C-alpha angles and dihedrals in degrees: 000000000000094000087051093053092047089050089052092047091052091048092049089046090056094047091051091046095051093043094052091047090051092051091045093052092045100046101038114019098041096048095057112108109246096201130022114256120237122213118251116249112236118227128226131042120331122204 
């Protein structure tokens, strides 16, 4: 019974670790701008 609980605890630890890594990667790393954006030039006459 004790070994089953340890196995279950290790499985849950792995699931939590993978889930938190996925959320971290999705929220923080993917929202970083890869290249700096340039402003578009407006056409026509400027005053």
